[in-house]
SEKE-595777 format. One record per atom (N, C-alpha, C, O, CB): chain; atom name; residue in three letters; x, y, z. Coordinates in steps of 0.1 Angstrom, whole numbers, plus 2048, in hexadecimal, padded with zeros to 3 digits. Glycine has a CB too. Example, Ala and Ser with C-alpha at 12.3 -4.5 7.8 and 13.67 -1.06 7.14 Angstrom:
% residues 2
- chain:atom:res:px:py:pz
- A:N:ALA:884:7C7:84E
- A:CA:ALA:87B:7D3:84E
- A:C:ALA:884:7DF:84E
- A:O:ALA:88E:7DF:855
- A:CB:ALA:871:7D3:85A
- A:N:SER:880:7EA:847
- A:CA:SER:889:7F5:847
- A:C:SER:881:800:84F
- A:O:SER:886:80B:850
- A:CB:SER:88D:7FA:839
% end
This chain:
% residues 116
- chain:atom:res:px:py:pz
- A:N:MET:808:7F4:800
- A:CA:MET:800:800:800
- A:C:MET:809:80C:800
- A:O:MET:813:80D:807
- A:CB:MET:7F6:800:80C
- A:N:SER:805:816:7F9
- A:CA:SER:80C:823:7F8
- A:C:SER:803:82F:7FA
- A:O:SER:7F7:82E:7F9
- A:CB:SER:813:824:7EA
- A:N:THR:80A:83A:7FD
- A:CA:THR:803:847:7FE
- A:C:THR:808:850:7F3
- A:O:THR:814:853:7F3
- A:CB:THR:804:84D:80C
- A:N:ILE:7FF:854:7EA
- A:CA:ILE:803:85E:7E0
- A:C:ILE:7FE:86B:7E6
- A:O:ILE:7F2:86D:7E9
- A:CB:ILE:7FC:85B:7D2
- A:N:SER:807:875:7E7
- A:CA:SER:803:882:7EC
- A:C:SER:805:88D:7E2
- A:O:SER:80F:88D:7DB
- A:CB:SER:80B:885:7F9
- A:N:ILE:7FC:896:7E2
- A:CA:ILE:7FD:8A2:7D9
- A:C:ILE:7FB:8AD:7E3
- A:O:ILE:7F0:8B0:7E8
- A:CB:ILE:7F2:8A2:7CD
- A:N:GLU:806:8B4:7E6
- A:CA:GLU:805:8BE:7F0
- A:C:GLU:808:8CC:7EB
- A:O:GLU:810:8CE:7E2
- A:CB:GLU:80F:8BB:7FB
- A:N:GLY:802:8D6:7F2
- A:CA:GLY:805:8E4:7EF
- A:C:GLY:7FE:8E9:7E2
- A:O:GLY:803:8F3:7DC
- A:CB:GLY:813:8E6:7EE
- A:N:MET:7F3:8E2:7DE
- A:CA:MET:7EC:8E7:7D2
- A:C:MET:7E6:8F5:7D6
- A:O:MET:7DF:8F6:7E0
- A:CB:MET:7E1:8DD:7CD
- A:N:GLU:7E7:8FF:7CD
- A:CA:GLU:7E1:90C:7D0
- A:C:GLU:7D7:90F:7C6
- A:O:GLU:7D9:90D:7BA
- A:CB:GLU:7EC:916:7D1
- A:N:PHE:7CC:915:7CB
- A:CA:PHE:7C1:919:7C2
- A:C:PHE:7BC:927:7C7
- A:O:PHE:7BC:92A:7D3
- A:CB:PHE:7B6:90F:7C2
- A:N:PHE:7B7:92F:7BE
- A:CA:PHE:7AF:93A:7C2
- A:C:PHE:7A1:937:7BF
- A:O:PHE:79D:933:7B4
- A:CB:PHE:7B4:947:7B9
- A:N:ALA:798:938:7CA
- A:CA:ALA:78A:934:7C8
- A:C:ALA:781:93D:7D1
- A:O:ALA:786:946:7D7
- A:CB:ALA:789:925:7CD
- A:N:TYR:774:93A:7D0
- A:CA:TYR:76A:943:7D5
- A:C:TYR:762:93C:7E0
- A:O:TYR:755:93C:7DF
- A:CB:TYR:761:949:7CA
- A:N:HIS:768:935:7E9
- A:CA:HIS:761:92E:7F4
- A:C:HIS:760:936:800
- A:O:HIS:76A:93D:804
- A:CB:HIS:768:920:7F7
- A:N:GLY:755:936:807
- A:CA:GLY:754:93D:814
- A:C:GLY:745:941:817
- A:O:GLY:73D:941:80E
- A:CB:GLY:75C:94A:814
- A:N:CYS:743:943:823
- A:CA:CYS:735:947:828
- A:C:CYS:732:955:826
- A:O:CYS:726:959:824
- A:CB:CYS:733:943:836
- A:N:PHE:73C:95E:826
- A:CA:PHE:73A:96C:824
- A:C:PHE:738:96F:815
- A:O:PHE:73F:96A:80C
- A:CB:PHE:746:974:82A
- A:N:ALA:72F:978:812
- A:CA:ALA:72C:97C:804
- A:C:ALA:738:980:7FD
- A:O:ALA:73A:97D:7F1
- A:CB:ALA:721:986:803
- A:N:GLU:741:988:803
- A:CA:GLU:74C:98E:7FD
- A:C:GLU:756:983:7F9
- A:O:GLU:75E:984:7EF
- A:CB:GLU:753:998:806
- A:N:GLU:757:978:801
- A:CA:GLU:760:96D:7FE
- A:C:GLU:75C:966:7F0
- A:O:GLU:764:962:7E9
- A:CB:GLU:75F:962:809
- A:N:GLN:74F:966:7EE
- A:CA:GLN:74A:960:7E1
- A:C:GLN:74B:969:7D5
- A:O:GLN:749:965:7CA
- A:CB:GLN:73B:95C:7E3
- A:N:ILE:74E:976:7D8
- A:CA:ILE:750:980:7CD
- A:C:ILE:75F:982:7CB
- A:O:ILE:764:982:7C0
- A:CB:ILE:749:98D:7D1
- A:N:ILE:767:985:7D6
- A:CA:ILE:775:988:7D5
- A:C:ILE:77E:97C:7D4
- A:O:ILE:788:97C:7CD
- A:CB:ILE:779:990:7E2
- A:N:GLY:77A:971:7DB
- A:CA:GLY:782:965:7DB
- A:C:GLY:78F:966:7E4
- A:O:GLY:792:971:7E9
- A:CB:GLY:786:962:7CD
- A:N:THR:795:95B:7E5
- A:CA:THR:7A2:95A:7ED
- A:C:THR:7AA:94E:7E8
- A:O:THR:7A5:946:7E0
- A:CB:THR:79F:95A:7FC
- A:N:LYS:7B6:94C:7EE
- A:CA:LYS:7BE:941:7EB
- A:C:LYS:7BB:935:7F4
- A:O:LYS:7B8:937:800
- A:CB:LYS:7CD:945:7EC
- A:N:PHE:7BD:929:7EF
- A:CA:PHE:7BB:91D:7F6
- A:C:PHE:7C7:914:7F3
- A:O:PHE:7CC:914:7E8
- A:CB:PHE:7AD:916:7F2
- A:N:SER:7CA:90C:7FD
- A:CA:SER:7D5:902:7FB
- A:C:SER:7CF:8F4:7FF
- A:O:SER:7C8:8F3:808
- A:CB:SER:7E2:906:804
- A:N:ILE:7D3:8EA:7F7
- A:CA:ILE:7CD:8DD:7F9
- A:C:ILE:7D9:8D3:7F9
- A:O:ILE:7E1:8D3:7F0
- A:CB:ILE:7C3:8D9:7EE
- A:N:ASP:7D8:8CA:803
- A:CA:ASP:7E1:8BE:803
- A:C:ASP:7D7:8B2:802
- A:O:ASP:7CD:8B1:809
- A:CB:ASP:7E9:8BE:811
- A:N:LEU:7DB:8A8:7FA
- A:CA:LEU:7D3:89C:7F8
- A:C:LEU:7DC:890:7FA
- A:O:LEU:7E7:890:7F5
- A:CB:LEU:7CD:89C:7EA
- A:N:PHE:7D7:886:801
- A:CA:PHE:7DE:87A:804
- A:C:PHE:7D5:86E:7FF
- A:O:PHE:7CA:86C:804
- A:CB:PHE:7E2:878:813
- A:N:LEU:7DB:866:7F6
- A:CA:LEU:7D3:85B:7F0
- A:C:LEU:7DA:84E:7F4
- A:O:LEU:7E5:84C:7F1
- A:CB:LEU:7D2:85C:7E1
- A:N:GLU:7D2:845:7FA
- A:CA:GLU:7D7:838:7FD
- A:C:GLU:7D4:82F:7F1
- A:O:GLU:7C8:82D:7EE
- A:CB:GLU:7D1:832:80B
- A:N:VAL:7DE:829:7EB
- A:CA:VAL:7DD:821:7DF
- A:C:VAL:7E6:815:7DF
- A:O:VAL:7F1:816:7E5
- A:CB:VAL:7E0:82A:7D2
- A:N:ASP:7E1:80A:7D9
- A:CA:ASP:7EA:7FF:7D7
- A:C:ASP:7F2:801:7CB
- A:O:ASP:7EC:801:7BF
- A:CB:ASP:7E1:7F1:7D6
- A:N:THR:7FE:804:7CC
- A:CA:THR:807:807:7C0
- A:C:THR:810:7FC:7BC
- A:O:THR:819:7FD:7B4
- A:CB:THR:810:813:7C4
- A:N:SER:80D:7F0:7C1
- A:CA:SER:816:7E4:7BE
- A:C:SER:817:7E1:7AF
- A:O:SER:822:7DE:7AB
- A:CB:SER:810:7D8:7C5
- A:N:ARG:80C:7E3:7A8
- A:CA:ARG:80E:7E0:799
- A:C:ARG:816:7EB:792
- A:O:ARG:81F:7E8:78A
- A:CB:ARG:7FF:7E1:792
- A:N:ALA:815:7F8:796
- A:CA:ALA:81D:803:790
- A:C:ALA:82B:801:794
- A:O:ALA:834:805:78C
- A:CB:ALA:817:810:794
- A:N:GLU:82E:7FC:7A0
- A:CA:GLU:83C:7FA:7A5
- A:C:GLU:843:7F1:79C
- A:O:GLU:84F:7F2:79A
- A:CB:GLU:83C:7F5:7B3
- A:N:LEU:83C:7E7:796
- A:CA:LEU:842:7DD:78D
- A:C:LEU:842:7E2:77E
- A:O:LEU:84B:7DF:777
- A:CB:LEU:83C:7D0:78F
- A:N:SER:837:7E8:77A
- A:CA:SER:835:7EA:76C
- A:C:SER:83B:7F8:767
- A:O:SER:83E:7F9:75C
- A:CB:SER:826:7EA:769
- A:N:ASP:83C:801:770
- A:CA:ASP:841:80F:76D
- A:C:ASP:837:815:763
- A:O:ASP:83C:81C:75A
- A:CB:ASP:84F:80E:767
- A:N:ASP:82A:812:764
- A:CA:ASP:820:817:75B
- A:C:ASP:816:81F:762
- A:O:ASP:810:81B:76C
- A:CB:ASP:819:80B:753
- A:N:LEU:813:82B:75D
- A:CA:LEU:80A:835:764
- A:C:LEU:7FC:82F:765
- A:O:LEU:7F5:832:76F
- A:CB:LEU:80A:842:75C
- A:N:LYS:7F8:827:75C
- A:CA:LYS:7EA:821:75D
- A:C:LYS:7E8:818:768
- A:O:LYS:7DD:814:76C
- A:CB:LYS:7E7:81A:750
- A:N:ASP:7F3:814:76F
- A:CA:ASP:7F2:80B:77A
- A:C:ASP:7F2:812:788
- A:O:ASP:7F4:80C:792
- A:CB:ASP:7FE:801:77A
- A:N:THR:7F1:81F:787
- A:CA:THR:7F0:827:794
- A:C:THR:7E7:833:792
- A:O:THR:7E0:833:788
- A:CB:THR:7FE:82C:798
- A:N:VAL:7E6:83C:79B
- A:CA:VAL:7DE:847:79A
- A:C:VAL:7E6:853:794
- A:O:VAL:7F1:856:798
- A:CB:VAL:7D9:84C:7A9
- A:N:ASN:7E0:858:789
- A:CA:ASN:7E7:863:782
- A:C:ASN:7E4:870:78A
- A:O:ASN:7D8:875:78A
- A:CB:ASN:7E1:864:773
- A:N:TYR:7EE:875:791
- A:CA:TYR:7EB:881:799
- A:C:TYR:7E9:88E:791
- A:O:TYR:7E3:897:797
- A:CB:TYR:7F7:883:7A2
- A:N:GLN:7EC:88E:785
- A:CA:GLN:7E8:899:77C
- A:C:GLN:7D9:899:77B
- A:O:GLN:7D3:8A4:77B
- A:CB:GLN:7EF:898:76E
- A:N:SER:7D3:88E:779
- A:CA:SER:7C4:88D:778
- A:C:SER:7BD:890:785
- A:O:SER:7B3:897:785
- A:CB:SER:7C0:87E:774
- A:N:VAL:7C3:88C:790
- A:CA:VAL:7BE:890:79D
- A:C:VAL:7BE:89F:79F
- A:O:VAL:7B5:8A5:7A3
- A:CB:VAL:7C6:889:7A8
- A:N:PHE:7CA:8A5:79B
- A:CA:PHE:7CB:8B4:79C
- A:C:PHE:7C0:8BB:794
- A:O:PHE:7BA:8C4:799
- A:CB:PHE:7D9:8B8:798
- A:N:GLU:7BE:8B6:788
- A:CA:GLU:7B4:8BC:77F
- A:C:GLU:7A6:8BB:785
- A:O:GLU:79E:8C4:784
- A:CB:GLU:7B4:8B6:771
- A:N:LEU:7A3:8B0:78B
- A:CA:LEU:796:8AE:792
- A:C:LEU:794:8B8:79D
- A:O:LEU:78A:8BE:79E
- A:CB:LEU:795:89F:797
- A:N:ILE:79F:8BA:7A5
- A:CA:ILE:79E:8C3:7B1
- A:C:ILE:79D:8D1:7AB
- A:O:ILE:795:8D9:7B0
- A:CB:ILE:7AB:8C2:7BA
- A:N:LYS:7A4:8D5:7A1
- A:CA:LYS:7A4:8E2:79B
- A:C:LYS:795:8E5:796
- A:O:LYS:790:8F0:799
- A:CB:LYS:7AD:8E3:78F
- A:N:GLU:78F:8DC:790
- A:CA:GLU:781:8DE:78C
- A:C:GLU:777:8DF:797
- A:O:GLU:76F:8E8:797
- A:CB:GLU:77C:8D2:783
- A:N:GLU:779:8D7:7A2
- A:CA:GLU:770:8D8:7AE
- A:C:GLU:772:8E6:7B5
- A:O:GLU:768:8EB:7BA
- A:CB:GLU:773:8CD:7B7
- A:N:MET:77E:8EB:7B5
- A:CA:MET:781:8F8:7BB
- A:C:MET:77A:903:7B4
- A:O:MET:778:90E:7BA
- A:CB:MET:790:8FB:7BC
- A:N:LYS:775:902:7A8
- A:CA:LYS:76E:90C:7A0
- A:C:LYS:760:90D:7A5
- A:O:LYS:759:917:7A2
- A:CB:LYS:76F:909:791
- A:N:THR:75A:903:7AB
- A:CA:THR:74C:903:7B0
- A:C:THR:74C:90A:7BE
- A:O:THR:751:904:7C7
- A:CB:THR:746:8F5:7B0
- A:N:LYS:745:915:7BF
- A:CA:LYS:744:91C:7CC
- A:C:LYS:73D:914:7D6
- A:O:LYS:733:90D:7D3
- A:CB:LYS:73C:929:7CA
- A:N:SER:742:915:7E2
- A:CA:SER:73C:90F:7EE
- A:C:SER:73D:918:7FA
- A:O:SER:746:920:7FA
- A:CB:SER:742:901:7F1
- A:N:LYS:734:917:803
- A:CA:LYS:736:91F:80F
- A:C:LYS:740:919:819
- A:O:LYS:747:921:820
- A:CB:LYS:728:921:816
- A:N:LEU:740:90C:81A
- A:CA:LEU:748:905:824
- A:C:LEU:753:8FD:81E
- A:O:LEU:752:8F7:813
- A:CB:LEU:73F:8FC:82C
- A:N:LEU:75F:8FD:825
- A:CA:LEU:76A:8F4:821
- A:C:LEU:765:8E5:822
- A:O:LEU:76A:8DD:81A
- A:CB:LEU:776:8F7:82A
- A:N:GLU:75D:8E2:82B
- A:CA:GLU:758:8D5:82D
- A:C:GLU:751:8D0:820
- A:O:GLU:753:8C5:81C
- A:CB:GLU:74E:8D4:839
- A:N:HIS:749:8D9:81A
- A:CA:HIS:742:8D5:80D
- A:C:HIS:74C:8D3:802
- A:O:HIS:74B:8CA:7FA
- A:CB:HIS:738:8E0:80A
- A:N:VAL:756:8DC:801
- A:CA:VAL:760:8DB:7F6
- A:C:VAL:768:8CE:7F8
- A:O:VAL:76A:8C7:7EE
- A:CB:VAL:76A:8E7:7F7
- A:N:GLY:76C:8CB:804
- A:CA:GLY:774:8BF:807
- A:C:GLY:76C:8B2:804
- A:O:GLY:771:8A9:7FE
- A:CB:GLY:778:8BF:815
- A:N:ARG:75F:8B2:808
- A:CA:ARG:757:8A6:805
- A:C:ARG:755:8A4:7F6
- A:O:ARG:755:899:7F1
- A:CB:ARG:749:8A7:80C
- A:N:ARG:753:8AF:7EF
- A:CA:ARG:751:8AE:7E0
- A:C:ARG:75D:8A8:7DA
- A:O:ARG:75D:8A0:7D1
- A:CB:ARG:74E:8BC:7DA
- A:N:ILE:769:8AD:7DE
- A:CA:ILE:776:8A8:7D8
- A:C:ILE:778:89A:7DB
- A:O:ILE:77B:892:7D2
- A:CB:ILE:782:8B1:7DD
- A:N:LEU:776:896:7E8
- A:CA:LEU:778:888:7EB
- A:C:LEU:76E:87F:7E4
- A:O:LEU:772:874:7E0
- A:CB:LEU:776:886:7FB
- A:N:ASP:762:883:7E3
- A:CA:ASP:758:87B:7DC
- A:C:ASP:75B:879:7CD
- A:O:ASP:75A:86E:7C7
- A:CB:ASP:74A:881:7DD
- A:N:LYS:760:884:7C7
- A:CA:LYS:764:883:7B8
- A:C:LYS:770:87A:7B7
- A:O:LYS:771:872:7AD
- A:CB:LYS:768:891:7B3
- A:N:ILE:77A:87B:7C0
- A:CA:ILE:785:872:7C0
- A:C:ILE:781:863:7C1
- A:O:ILE:786:85A:7B9
- A:CB:ILE:790:875:7CB
- A:N:GLU:778:861:7CA
- A:CA:GLU:773:853:7CC
- A:C:GLU:76C:84E:7C0
- A:O:GLU:76E:842:7BC
- A:CB:GLU:76A:852:7D8
- A:N:ASN:764:856:7B9
- A:CA:ASN:75D:852:7AD
- A:C:ASN:766:851:7A1
- A:O:ASN:763:849:798
- A:CB:ASN:752:85C:7AB
- A:N:SER:770:859:7A0
- A:CA:SER:779:85A:795
- A:C:SER:785:851:795
- A:O:SER:78A:84D:78A
- A:CB:SER:77D:868:793
- A:N:PHE:789:84D:7A1
- A:CA:PHE:795:845:7A2
- A:C:PHE:793:839:7AC
- A:O:PHE:796:83A:7B8
- A:CB:PHE:7A1:84E:7A8
- A:N:PRO:78D:82E:7A7
- A:CA:PRO:789:823:7AF
- A:C:PRO:795:81C:7B6
- A:O:PRO:793:815:7C0
- A:CB:PRO:781:819:7A7
- A:N:GLU:7A1:81E:7B0
- A:CA:GLU:7AD:818:7B6
- A:C:GLU:7B1:81F:7C3
- A:O:GLU:7B9:81A:7CB
- A:CB:GLU:7B8:819:7AC
- A:N:VAL:7AB:82B:7C7
- A:CA:VAL:7AE:831:7D3
- A:C:VAL:7A7:82B:7DE
- A:O:VAL:79A:82A:7DE
- A:CB:VAL:7AA:841:7D3
- A:N:ILE:7AE:826:7E8
- A:CA:ILE:7A8:81E:7F3
- A:C:ILE:7A3:828:7FE
- A:O:ILE:798:826:804
- A:CB:ILE:7B2:815:7FA
- A:N:LYS:7AB:833:800
- A:CA:LYS:7A7:83D:80A
- A:C:LYS:7AD:84A:806
- A:O:LYS:7B8:84A:800
- A:CB:LYS:7AC:839:818
- A:N:ALA:7A6:855:809
- A:CA:ALA:7AB:862:805
- A:C:ALA:7A9:86B:811
- A:O:ALA:79F:86B:818
- A:CB:ALA:7A4:868:7F9
- A:N:LYS:7B3:874:813
- A:CA:LYS:7B3:87E:81D
- A:C:LYS:7B6:88C:817
- A:O:LYS:7BF:88C:80E
- A:CB:LYS:7BD:87B:829
- A:N:ILE:7AF:896:81B
- A:CA:ILE:7B1:8A3:815
- A:C:ILE:7B2:8AD:820
- A:O:ILE:7AC:8AD:82B
- A:CB:ILE:7A6:8A7:80C
- A:N:LYS:7BB:8B7:81E
- A:CA:LYS:7BC:8C3:827
- A:C:LYS:7BB:8CF:81E
- A:O:LYS:7C3:8D1:815
- A:CB:LYS:7CA:8C3:82F
- A:N:ILE:7B1:8D7:822
- A:CA:ILE:7AE:8E4:81A
- A:C:ILE:7B1:8EF:824
- A:O:ILE:7AC:8F0:82F
- A:CB:ILE:7A0:8E4:814
- A:N:ARG:7B9:8F9:81F
- A:CA:ARG:7BC:905:827
- A:C:ARG:7B6:911:81F
- A:O:ARG:7B9:912:813
- A:CB:ARG:7CB:906:829
- A:N:LYS:7AF:919:826
- A:CA:LYS:7AB:926:821
- A:C:LYS:7B6:930:826
- A:O:LYS:7B7:932:833
- A:CB:LYS:79C:92A:825
- A:N:LEU:7BD:936:81D
- A:CA:LEU:7C8:93F:821
- A:C:LEU:7C3:94D:824
- A:O:LEU:7BA:952:81D
- A:CB:LEU:7D3:93F:816
- A:N:ASN:7C8:953:82F
- A:CA:ASN:7C4:961:832
- A:C:ASN:7B5:962:833
- A:O:ASN:7AF:96B:82D
- A:CB:ASN:7C9:96A:828
- A:N:PRO:7AE:95A:83C
- A:CA:PRO:79F:95B:83C
- A:C:PRO:79B:969:843
- A:O:PRO:7A2:96E:84B
- A:CB:PRO:799:94F:845
- A:N:PRO:790:96E:83E
- A:CA:PRO:78B:97B:844
- A:C:PRO:784:97A:851
- A:O:PRO:778:97A:852
- A:CB:PRO:781:981:83A
- A:N:LEU:78C:978:85C
- A:CA:LEU:787:976:869
- A:C:LEU:789:982:872
- A:O:LEU:787:981:87E
- A:CB:LEU:78D:969:86F
- A:N:GLY:78E:98D:86D
- A:CA:GLY:790:999:875
- A:C:GLY:79E:99A:87C
- A:O:GLY:79F:9A2:885
- A:CB:GLY:786:999:87F
- A:N:GLY:7A7:992:877
- A:CA:GLY:7B5:993:87D
- A:C:GLY:7BE:98B:874
- A:O:GLY:7BB:985:86A
- A:CB:GLY:7B5:98D:88B
- A:N:LYS:7CB:98B:878
- A:CA:LYS:7D5:984:871
- A:C:LYS:7D4:975:874
- A:O:LYS:7D6:971:87F
- A:CB:LYS:7E4:989:875
- A:N:ILE:7D1:96E:869
- A:CA:ILE:7D0:95F:86A
- A:C:ILE:7D6:959:85D
- A:O:ILE:7D2:95D:852
- A:CB:ILE:7C1:95A:86C
- A:N:ASP:7DF:950:85E
- A:CA:ASP:7E6:94A:853
- A:C:ASP:7DB:943:84B
- A:O:ASP:7DA:944:83E
- A:CB:ASP:7F1:942:857
- A:N:PHE:7D4:93A:852
- A:CA:PHE:7CA:931:84B
- A:C:PHE:7C1:92B:855
- A:O:PHE:7C4:929:860
- A:CB:PHE:7D1:927:841
- A:N:VAL:7B6:926:84F
- A:CA:VAL:7AD:91D:856
- A:C:VAL:7AD:910:84E
- A:O:VAL:7AF:911:842
- A:CB:VAL:79E:922:859
- A:N:SER:7AB:905:854
- A:CA:SER:7AC:8F9:84C
- A:C:SER:7A2:8EE:850
- A:O:SER:79C:8EF:85B
- A:CB:SER:7BA:8F3:84C
- A:N:LEU:7A0:8E5:847
- A:CA:LEU:797:8D9:849
- A:C:LEU:79F:8CD:845
- A:O:LEU:7A5:8CD:83A
- A:CB:LEU:78A:8DB:842
- A:N:LYS:79E:8C3:84D
- A:CA:LYS:7A3:8B5:848
- A:C:LYS:797:8AC:848
- A:O:LYS:78E:8AC:851
- A:CB:LYS:7AE:8B0:852
- A:N:LEU:796:8A5:83D
- A:CA:LEU:78B:89C:83A
- A:C:LEU:791:88F:834
- A:O:LEU:79A:890:82C
- A:CB:LEU:781:8A3:831
- A:N:GLU:78A:884:836
- A:CA:GLU:78E:877:830
- A:C:GLU:782:86F:82D
- A:O:GLU:777:871:833
- A:CB:GLU:798:870:838
- A:N:ASN:784:866:823
- A:CA:ASN:779:85D:820
- A:C:ASN:77C:84F:825
- A:O:ASN:774:846:824
- A:CB:ASN:776:85C:811
% end
């Protein structure tokens, strides 16, 4: 069993409960960890025998374009799409950070960790 990680993906998106967040937008950072049986790819050296992380990145990029109020909703949508699109993924964990959230003070980020 292996863990494929895609970390530090950055997106500009329009998620948030405040109306201005959905208009002005902000930066988000995502880390994703996929538990996958990579034993075939280890022997074959063939991309079709593992998870193509370029395809995973494109899936996340598309999901980040859909506005949501809550990080929980964004995270669940992404995990559900990964589960439906990549049956070879046994387990997935995601961490989404909203950078510089508008909370009335200096805050680097708020984050959510979610797994299926």
